[in-house]
LOZA-111330 format. One record per residue (C-alpha): residue number from 1; y, x, z. Coordinates in steps of 0.2 Angstrom, whole numbers, plus 5000, padded with zeros to 4 digits. Example, Ala and Ser with C-alpha at 12.3 -4.5 7.8 and 13.67 -1.06 7.14 Angstrom:
BEGIN
kedo resi=1&Y=4978&X=5062&Z=5039
kedo resi=2&Y=4995&X=5068&Z=5036
END
This chain:
BEGIN
kedo resi=1&Y=4636&X=5199&Z=4424
kedo resi=2&Y=4654&X=5200&Z=4420
kedo resi=3&Y=4661&X=5206&Z=4436
kedo resi=4&Y=4650&X=5210&Z=4452
kedo resi=5&Y=4654&X=5201&Z=4465
kedo resi=6&Y=4660&X=5207&Z=4482
kedo resi=7&Y=4643&X=5202&Z=4495
kedo resi=8&Y=4637&X=5206&Z=4508
kedo resi=9&Y=4624&X=5218&Z=4500
kedo resi=10&Y=4637&X=5227&Z=4489
kedo resi=11&Y=4648&X=5229&Z=4509
kedo resi=12&Y=4632&X=5236&Z=4518
kedo resi=13&Y=4631&X=5247&Z=4502
kedo resi=14&Y=4649&X=5252&Z=4504
kedo resi=15&Y=4650&X=5257&Z=4524
kedo resi=16&Y=4633&X=5265&Z=4521
kedo resi=17&Y=4641&X=5276&Z=4510
kedo resi=18&Y=4658&X=5280&Z=4520
kedo resi=19&Y=4642&X=5285&Z=4534
kedo resi=20&Y=4641&X=5301&Z=4527
kedo resi=21&Y=4631&X=5294&Z=4514
kedo resi=22&Y=4619&X=5287&Z=4524
kedo resi=23&Y=4603&X=5286&Z=4517
kedo resi=24&Y=4592&X=5267&Z=4514
kedo resi=25&Y=4577&X=5272&Z=4524
kedo resi=26&Y=4589&X=5280&Z=4538
kedo resi=27&Y=4600&X=5264&Z=4540
kedo resi=28&Y=4582&X=5252&Z=4539
kedo resi=29&Y=4577&X=5262&Z=4556
kedo resi=30&Y=4592&X=5260&Z=4565
kedo resi=31&Y=4593&X=5242&Z=4561
kedo resi=32&Y=4571&X=5237&Z=4561
kedo resi=33&Y=4569&X=5233&Z=4543
kedo resi=34&Y=4560&X=5243&Z=4530
kedo resi=35&Y=4569&X=5253&Z=4516
kedo resi=36&Y=4562&X=5239&Z=4504
kedo resi=37&Y=4574&X=5225&Z=4514
kedo resi=38&Y=4588&X=5236&Z=4511
kedo resi=39&Y=4588&X=5240&Z=4493
kedo resi=40&Y=4584&X=5220&Z=4488
kedo resi=41&Y=4600&X=5217&Z=4498
kedo resi=42&Y=4610&X=5230&Z=4492
kedo resi=43&Y=4604&X=5225&Z=4473
kedo resi=44&Y=4608&X=5205&Z=4477
kedo resi=45&Y=4588&X=5203&Z=4474
kedo resi=46&Y=4588&X=5198&Z=4491
kedo resi=47&Y=4601&X=5190&Z=4506
kedo resi=48&Y=4602&X=5193&Z=4523
kedo resi=49&Y=4596&X=5176&Z=4530
kedo resi=50&Y=4595&X=5180&Z=4549
kedo resi=51&Y=4611&X=5181&Z=4561
kedo resi=52&Y=4601&X=5194&Z=4570
kedo resi=53&Y=4598&X=5203&Z=4557
kedo resi=54&Y=4618&X=5205&Z=4550
kedo resi=55&Y=4620&X=5212&Z=4570
kedo resi=56&Y=4607&X=5224&Z=4567
kedo resi=57&Y=4615&X=5231&Z=4553
kedo resi=58&Y=4635&X=5231&Z=4558
kedo resi=59&Y=4629&X=5238&Z=4574
kedo resi=60&Y=4618&X=5252&Z=4562
kedo resi=61&Y=4633&X=5256&Z=4553
kedo resi=62&Y=4647&X=5255&Z=4565
kedo resi=63&Y=4655&X=5240&Z=4559
kedo resi=64&Y=4655&X=5222&Z=4566
kedo resi=65&Y=4648&X=5206&Z=4556
kedo resi=66&Y=4664&X=5201&Z=4551
kedo resi=67&Y=4665&X=5219&Z=4541
kedo resi=68&Y=4651&X=5213&Z=4533
kedo resi=69&Y=4654&X=5196&Z=4529
kedo resi=70&Y=4673&X=5201&Z=4521
kedo resi=71&Y=4679&X=5187&Z=4535
kedo resi=72&Y=4698&X=5190&Z=4536
kedo resi=73&Y=4700&X=5202&Z=4526
kedo resi=74&Y=4695&X=5194&Z=4508
kedo resi=75&Y=4706&X=5187&Z=4495
kedo resi=76&Y=4702&X=5177&Z=4480
kedo resi=77&Y=4697&X=5159&Z=4483
kedo resi=78&Y=4712&X=5147&Z=4482
kedo resi=79&Y=4706&X=5139&Z=4496
kedo resi=80&Y=4706&X=5150&Z=4507
kedo resi=81&Y=4723&X=5157&Z=4501
kedo resi=82&Y=4731&X=5141&Z=4504
kedo resi=83&Y=4725&X=5138&Z=4520
kedo resi=84&Y=4730&X=5159&Z=4525
kedo resi=85&Y=4748&X=5155&Z=4523
kedo resi=86&Y=4749&X=5141&Z=4535
kedo resi=87&Y=4739&X=5151&Z=4551
kedo resi=88&Y=4753&X=5163&Z=4556
kedo resi=89&Y=4762&X=5147&Z=4561
kedo resi=90&Y=4748&X=5139&Z=4570
kedo resi=91&Y=4747&X=5155&Z=4579
kedo resi=92&Y=4764&X=5153&Z=4582
kedo resi=93&Y=4762&X=5134&Z=4589
kedo resi=94&Y=4751&X=5139&Z=4599
kedo resi=95&Y=4761&X=5154&Z=4608
kedo resi=96&Y=4774&X=5143&Z=4612
kedo resi=97&Y=4763&X=5129&Z=4618
kedo resi=98&Y=4753&X=5143&Z=4629
kedo resi=99&Y=4774&X=5151&Z=4633
kedo resi=100&Y=4776&X=5135&Z=4640
kedo resi=101&Y=4790&X=5129&Z=4630
kedo resi=102&Y=4787&X=5110&Z=4625
kedo resi=103&Y=4800&X=5104&Z=4612
kedo resi=104&Y=4805&X=5085&Z=4614
kedo resi=105&Y=4795&X=5073&Z=4604
kedo resi=106&Y=4801&X=5066&Z=4587
kedo resi=107&Y=4784&X=5058&Z=4586
kedo resi=108&Y=4781&X=5037&Z=4593
kedo resi=109&Y=4764&X=5037&Z=4601
kedo resi=110&Y=4756&X=5026&Z=4586
kedo resi=111&Y=4765&X=5041&Z=4576
kedo resi=112&Y=4756&X=5055&Z=4585
kedo resi=113&Y=4739&X=5044&Z=4587
kedo resi=114&Y=4738&X=5043&Z=4567
kedo resi=115&Y=4741&X=5061&Z=4565
kedo resi=116&Y=4728&X=5066&Z=4575
kedo resi=117&Y=4716&X=5054&Z=4567
kedo resi=118&Y=4723&X=5062&Z=4551
kedo resi=119&Y=4717&X=5077&Z=4554
kedo resi=120&Y=4701&X=5071&Z=4564
kedo resi=121&Y=4697&X=5064&Z=4544
kedo resi=122&Y=4700&X=5079&Z=4538
kedo resi=123&Y=4690&X=5088&Z=4550
kedo resi=124&Y=4673&X=5076&Z=4546
kedo resi=125&Y=4677&X=5080&Z=4527
kedo resi=126&Y=4679&X=5097&Z=4528
kedo resi=127&Y=4693&X=5100&Z=4522
kedo resi=128&Y=4701&X=5116&Z=4531
kedo resi=129&Y=4716&X=5120&Z=4519
kedo resi=130&Y=4726&X=5103&Z=4521
kedo resi=131&Y=4721&X=5102&Z=4541
kedo resi=132&Y=4726&X=5119&Z=4543
kedo resi=133&Y=4745&X=5113&Z=4535
kedo resi=134&Y=4743&X=5096&Z=4546
kedo resi=135&Y=4740&X=5107&Z=4561
kedo resi=136&Y=4755&X=5117&Z=4566
kedo resi=137&Y=4767&X=5104&Z=4568
kedo resi=138&Y=4755&X=5092&Z=4577
kedo resi=139&Y=4751&X=5106&Z=4588
kedo resi=140&Y=4771&X=5103&Z=4595
kedo resi=141&Y=4768&X=5083&Z=4593
kedo resi=142&Y=4754&X=5084&Z=4606
kedo resi=143&Y=4760&X=5097&Z=4618
kedo resi=144&Y=4777&X=5086&Z=4621
kedo resi=145&Y=4764&X=5072&Z=4626
kedo resi=146&Y=4750&X=5085&Z=4632
kedo resi=147&Y=4732&X=5081&Z=4640
kedo resi=148&Y=4717&X=5076&Z=4630
kedo resi=149&Y=4729&X=5072&Z=4614
kedo resi=150&Y=4734&X=5090&Z=4616
kedo resi=151&Y=4716&X=5096&Z=4622
kedo resi=152&Y=4711&X=5087&Z=4605
kedo resi=153&Y=4723&X=5093&Z=4593
kedo resi=154&Y=4719&X=5112&Z=4602
kedo resi=155&Y=4701&X=5108&Z=4598
kedo resi=156&Y=4703&X=5102&Z=4579
kedo resi=157&Y=4715&X=5119&Z=4577
kedo resi=158&Y=4700&X=5130&Z=4585
kedo resi=159&Y=4687&X=5121&Z=4573
kedo resi=160&Y=4699&X=5123&Z=4558
kedo resi=161&Y=4703&X=5141&Z=4561
kedo resi=162&Y=4684&X=5146&Z=4562
kedo resi=163&Y=4677&X=5138&Z=4547
kedo resi=164&Y=4691&X=5147&Z=4538
kedo resi=165&Y=4685&X=5164&Z=4546
kedo resi=166&Y=4699&X=5166&Z=4558
kedo resi=167&Y=4686&X=5169&Z=4575
kedo resi=168&Y=4698&X=5178&Z=4583
kedo resi=169&Y=4710&X=5165&Z=4582
kedo resi=170&Y=4696&X=5150&Z=4585
kedo resi=171&Y=4695&X=5159&Z=4600
kedo resi=172&Y=4711&X=5157&Z=4608
kedo resi=173&Y=4713&X=5141&Z=4604
kedo resi=174&Y=4695&X=5135&Z=4612
kedo resi=175&Y=4702&X=5146&Z=4628
kedo resi=176&Y=4719&X=5137&Z=4628
kedo resi=177&Y=4712&X=5117&Z=4623
kedo resi=178&Y=4698&X=5122&Z=4639
kedo resi=179&Y=4714&X=5127&Z=4651
kedo resi=180&Y=4723&X=5108&Z=4647
kedo resi=181&Y=4703&X=5100&Z=4648
kedo resi=182&Y=4706&X=5108&Z=4666
kedo resi=183&Y=4723&X=5102&Z=4668
kedo resi=184&Y=4720&X=5087&Z=4663
kedo resi=185&Y=4701&X=5087&Z=4673
kedo resi=186&Y=4693&X=5077&Z=4659
kedo resi=187&Y=4676&X=5081&Z=4661
kedo resi=188&Y=4671&X=5077&Z=4642
kedo resi=189&Y=4685&X=5089&Z=4635
kedo resi=190&Y=4682&X=5102&Z=4646
kedo resi=191&Y=4663&X=5100&Z=4637
kedo resi=192&Y=4669&X=5100&Z=4621
kedo resi=193&Y=4684&X=5118&Z=4624
kedo resi=194&Y=4667&X=5123&Z=4632
kedo resi=195&Y=4657&X=5121&Z=4617
kedo resi=196&Y=4673&X=5128&Z=4602
kedo resi=197&Y=4673&X=5143&Z=4614
kedo resi=198&Y=4653&X=5145&Z=4610
kedo resi=199&Y=4654&X=5141&Z=4593
kedo resi=200&Y=4672&X=5154&Z=4589
kedo resi=201&Y=4660&X=5170&Z=4596
kedo resi=202&Y=4655&X=5183&Z=4585
kedo resi=203&Y=4639&X=5181&Z=4581
kedo resi=204&Y=4636&X=5200&Z=4590
kedo resi=205&Y=4638&X=5188&Z=4608
kedo resi=206&Y=4627&X=5176&Z=4605
kedo resi=207&Y=4622&X=5184&Z=4621
kedo resi=208&Y=4640&X=5182&Z=4632
kedo resi=209&Y=4642&X=5164&Z=4619
kedo resi=210&Y=4623&X=5157&Z=4628
kedo resi=211&Y=4628&X=5162&Z=4646
kedo resi=212&Y=4644&X=5153&Z=4644
kedo resi=213&Y=4635&X=5137&Z=4638
kedo resi=214&Y=4624&X=5139&Z=4653
kedo resi=215&Y=4638&X=5138&Z=4666
kedo resi=216&Y=4646&X=5126&Z=4659
kedo resi=217&Y=4629&X=5114&Z=4658
kedo resi=218&Y=4629&X=5120&Z=4679
kedo resi=219&Y=4646&X=5116&Z=4682
kedo resi=220&Y=4647&X=5099&Z=4674
kedo resi=221&Y=4628&X=5089&Z=4675
kedo resi=222&Y=4636&X=5081&Z=4688
kedo resi=223&Y=4645&X=5071&Z=4677
kedo resi=224&Y=4633&X=5067&Z=4664
kedo resi=225&Y=4634&X=5048&Z=4669
kedo resi=226&Y=4648&X=5047&Z=4656
kedo resi=227&Y=4641&X=5046&Z=4639
kedo resi=228&Y=4655&X=5061&Z=4633
kedo resi=229&Y=4650&X=5070&Z=4642
kedo resi=230&Y=4631&X=5066&Z=4639
kedo resi=231&Y=4633&X=5072&Z=4622
kedo resi=232&Y=4643&X=5085&Z=4623
kedo resi=233&Y=4631&X=5095&Z=4635
kedo resi=234&Y=4620&X=5091&Z=4623
kedo resi=235&Y=4631&X=5100&Z=4609
kedo resi=236&Y=4630&X=5116&Z=4620
kedo resi=237&Y=4611&X=5113&Z=4624
kedo resi=238&Y=4610&X=5118&Z=4603
kedo resi=239&Y=4620&X=5129&Z=4603
kedo resi=240&Y=4613&X=5140&Z=4617
kedo resi=241&Y=4596&X=5135&Z=4610
kedo resi=242&Y=4606&X=5145&Z=4593
kedo resi=243&Y=4612&X=5159&Z=4601
kedo resi=244&Y=4596&X=5163&Z=4613
kedo resi=245&Y=4587&X=5164&Z=4597
kedo resi=246&Y=4599&X=5177&Z=4590
kedo resi=247&Y=4599&X=5186&Z=4605
kedo resi=248&Y=4576&X=5186&Z=4606
kedo resi=249&Y=4578&X=5175&Z=4621
kedo resi=250&Y=4564&X=5164&Z=4612
kedo resi=251&Y=4561&X=5155&Z=4629
kedo resi=252&Y=4578&X=5151&Z=4634
kedo resi=253&Y=4581&X=5144&Z=4616
kedo resi=254&Y=4565&X=5133&Z=4619
kedo resi=255&Y=4568&X=5127&Z=4635
kedo resi=256&Y=4588&X=5121&Z=4628
kedo resi=257&Y=4580&X=5115&Z=4612
kedo resi=258&Y=4568&X=5102&Z=4622
kedo resi=259&Y=4581&X=5096&Z=4633
kedo resi=260&Y=4593&X=5092&Z=4618
kedo resi=261&Y=4579&X=5083&Z=4610
kedo resi=262&Y=4576&X=5073&Z=4626
kedo resi=263&Y=4594&X=5070&Z=4629
kedo resi=264&Y=4595&X=5064&Z=4608
kedo resi=265&Y=4580&X=5051&Z=4612
kedo resi=266&Y=4590&X=5043&Z=4626
kedo resi=267&Y=4607&X=5043&Z=4617
kedo resi=268&Y=4602&X=5039&Z=4598
kedo resi=269&Y=4612&X=5043&Z=4584
kedo resi=270&Y=4629&X=5036&Z=4589
kedo resi=271&Y=4632&X=5022&Z=4578
kedo resi=272&Y=4648&X=5028&Z=4570
kedo resi=273&Y=4639&X=5043&Z=4566
kedo resi=274&Y=4655&X=5053&Z=4573
kedo resi=275&Y=4653&X=5052&Z=4592
kedo resi=276&Y=4664&X=5060&Z=4605
kedo resi=277&Y=4673&X=5069&Z=4596
kedo resi=278&Y=4667&X=5068&Z=4578
kedo resi=279&Y=4651&X=5079&Z=4585
kedo resi=280&Y=4635&X=5068&Z=4581
kedo resi=281&Y=4626&X=5071&Z=4593
kedo resi=282&Y=4610&X=5062&Z=4593
kedo resi=283&Y=4592&X=5066&Z=4584
kedo resi=284&Y=4599&X=5067&Z=4568
kedo resi=285&Y=4609&X=5081&Z=4573
kedo resi=286&Y=4596&X=5092&Z=4582
kedo resi=287&Y=4585&X=5090&Z=4567
kedo resi=288&Y=4598&X=5099&Z=4560
kedo resi=289&Y=4600&X=5114&Z=4572
kedo resi=290&Y=4581&X=5114&Z=4575
kedo resi=291&Y=4582&X=5120&Z=4554
kedo resi=292&Y=4594&X=5133&Z=4559
kedo resi=293&Y=4584&X=5140&Z=4573
kedo resi=294&Y=4567&X=5140&Z=4561
kedo resi=295&Y=4578&X=5148&Z=4550
kedo resi=296&Y=4586&X=5160&Z=4562
kedo resi=297&Y=4567&X=5162&Z=4564
kedo resi=298&Y=4563&X=5167&Z=4546
kedo resi=299&Y=4552&X=5153&Z=4546
kedo resi=300&Y=4556&X=5145&Z=4527
kedo resi=301&Y=4542&X=5134&Z=4528
kedo resi=302&Y=4546&X=5126&Z=4546
kedo resi=303&Y=4565&X=5122&Z=4541
kedo resi=304&Y=4558&X=5115&Z=4523
kedo resi=305&Y=4544&X=5107&Z=4535
kedo resi=306&Y=4559&X=5102&Z=4545
kedo resi=307&Y=4567&X=5094&Z=4532
kedo resi=308&Y=4558&X=5080&Z=4527
kedo resi=309&Y=4561&X=5070&Z=4544
kedo resi=310&Y=4581&X=5075&Z=4543
kedo resi=311&Y=4594&X=5062&Z=4535
kedo resi=312&Y=4610&X=5069&Z=4537
kedo resi=313&Y=4620&X=5056&Z=4526
kedo resi=314&Y=4622&X=5047&Z=4544
kedo resi=315&Y=4629&X=5059&Z=4550
kedo resi=316&Y=4651&X=5057&Z=4548
kedo resi=317&Y=4655&X=5077&Z=4548
kedo resi=318&Y=4652&X=5084&Z=4528
kedo resi=319&Y=4650&X=5100&Z=4538
kedo resi=320&Y=4634&X=5092&Z=4543
kedo resi=321&Y=4627&X=5087&Z=4527
kedo resi=322&Y=4632&X=5105&Z=4519
kedo resi=323&Y=4620&X=5113&Z=4534
kedo resi=324&Y=4607&X=5106&Z=4527
kedo resi=325&Y=4605&X=5108&Z=4512
kedo resi=326&Y=4611&X=5126&Z=4512
kedo resi=327&Y=4597&X=5129&Z=4526
kedo resi=328&Y=4584&X=5120&Z=4513
kedo resi=329&Y=4591&X=5129&Z=4498
kedo resi=330&Y=4590&X=5146&Z=4504
kedo resi=331&Y=4572&X=5142&Z=4512
kedo resi=332&Y=4567&X=5136&Z=4495
kedo resi=333&Y=4573&X=5154&Z=4487
kedo resi=334&Y=4563&X=5162&Z=4500
kedo resi=335&Y=4552&X=5172&Z=4488
kedo resi=336&Y=4560&X=5166&Z=4472
kedo resi=337&Y=4548&X=5153&Z=4467
kedo resi=338&Y=4554&X=5136&Z=4471
kedo resi=339&Y=4573&X=5141&Z=4463
kedo resi=340&Y=4577&X=5128&Z=4454
kedo resi=341&Y=4574&X=5116&Z=4470
kedo resi=342&Y=4587&X=5128&Z=4477
kedo resi=343&Y=4597&X=5131&Z=4467
kedo resi=344&Y=4599&X=5109&Z=4466
kedo resi=345&Y=4600&X=5110&Z=4486
kedo resi=346&Y=4613&X=5120&Z=4484
kedo resi=347&Y=4624&X=5111&Z=4471
kedo resi=348&Y=4623&X=5097&Z=4484
kedo resi=349&Y=4629&X=5108&Z=4500
kedo resi=350&Y=4642&X=5112&Z=4487
kedo resi=351&Y=4650&X=5095&Z=4484
kedo resi=352&Y=4645&X=5090&Z=4503
kedo resi=353&Y=4660&X=5103&Z=4509
kedo resi=354&Y=4666&X=5111&Z=4492
kedo resi=355&Y=4680&X=5122&Z=4502
kedo resi=356&Y=4667&X=5130&Z=4518
kedo resi=357&Y=4651&X=5132&Z=4502
kedo resi=358&Y=4667&X=5143&Z=4493
kedo resi=359&Y=4671&X=5152&Z=4508
kedo resi=360&Y=4653&X=5155&Z=4516
kedo resi=361&Y=4647&X=5174&Z=4513
kedo resi=362&Y=4631&X=5168&Z=4514
kedo resi=363&Y=4632&X=5153&Z=4504
kedo resi=364&Y=4641&X=5163&Z=4489
kedo resi=365&Y=4625&X=5176&Z=4489
kedo resi=366&Y=4611&X=5165&Z=4490
kedo resi=367&Y=4621&X=5159&Z=4473
kedo resi=368&Y=4622&X=5176&Z=4469
kedo resi=369&Y=4604&X=5180&Z=4471
kedo resi=370&Y=4598&X=5166&Z=4460
kedo resi=371&Y=4609&X=5174&Z=4447
kedo resi=372&Y=4603&X=5191&Z=4448
kedo resi=373&Y=4583&X=5182&Z=4448
kedo resi=374&Y=4591&X=5172&Z=4431
kedo resi=375&Y=4593&X=5187&Z=4423
kedo resi=376&Y=4579&X=5190&Z=4413
kedo resi=377&Y=4578&X=5172&Z=4407
kedo resi=378&Y=4594&X=5161&Z=4401
kedo resi=379&Y=4604&X=5157&Z=4414
kedo resi=380&Y=4604&X=5137&Z=4418
kedo resi=381&Y=4619&X=5129&Z=4414
kedo resi=382&Y=4620&X=5121&Z=4431
kedo resi=383&Y=4618&X=5136&Z=4441
kedo resi=384&Y=4634&X=5143&Z=4429
kedo resi=385&Y=4643&X=5128&Z=4431
kedo resi=386&Y=4640&X=5128&Z=4452
kedo resi=387&Y=4645&X=5148&Z=4452
kedo resi=388&Y=4660&X=5144&Z=4442
kedo resi=389&Y=4667&X=5132&Z=4454
kedo resi=390&Y=4665&X=5144&Z=4469
kedo resi=391&Y=4675&X=5160&Z=4457
kedo resi=392&Y=4657&X=5169&Z=4453
kedo resi=393&Y=4658&X=5175&Z=4434
kedo resi=394&Y=4643&X=5174&Z=4425
kedo resi=395&Y=4640&X=5183&Z=4408
kedo resi=396&Y=4638&X=5170&Z=4394
END
């Protein structure tokens, strides 16, 4: 290894030493894991696969999960740095709009619709840097029109900011989208903005996210005759299932997943692979979330089993395909006996959505873990190439 990358394990060790030289044994006891696990994570031989474990470790170290993931503080990735230059302008546009300012529109209705569609295409392609460059002016133009157009662009801004690691800004964009949706009295966009809100909350707030989803589900159930609303309520059930799993509410998680499964069976996969607001709610998306929930439960065998019935390519959003391959790759890597198959899955994940993969700390850690295990033998060329594409330098 020519240069040790800054991994989650390295940050755990950094904060452990900052806490008066806390021992691995003490950290393990506080977080409810074993000392061996801490040792393997810090050395890069093992990854942190569960959100709940990240929450426990962060609480024990008195830091945030974002601190352990390096979100909002890390540099060096060209795609993220390019996008970061646009984040202040996005934030400034949101502040201006929230403050009541409305610049006169310079777009025709046709051009505004085309630009919103372009932003949606970039979102489907997970090209968040290009999306970030488009959003400041698009937000101001949508504000001149208001209503669903502004809600959609604010939702796009929330999604973009969250995927770039700016959860606090994503949360504010989601709240703003909700305010506009409520003013427009549009139940489908109200549900969409609440979904964005739940998605933007930090991992530590999993219980809050689950409660927020529950409130929206109860509030908007009477509007479920609208297919758009049903799709977003299904997404909220999925979000609540995962966040309930993270917070240890397994019965609630099962109930939400069952509701989402029933709704998806009734609706089917969207014919265009996107559905309302590009969320792609249907049986395929339920399968993807079920894989993530099984991963959160530490059941790698279940993740692999579920993967056999899921065809992520039927969905338009590349981030869904990346989710499939990343969850599968991490499950295959568990135990170190199927690293070749895991590498193939990670390569597919990176090809599906290169930018999110490159800036995802857990994806990077998974690649580093494979490389650590490969040190005793020749590192496969494919692993070296993948590492290079996401900024990890491996020794020749």
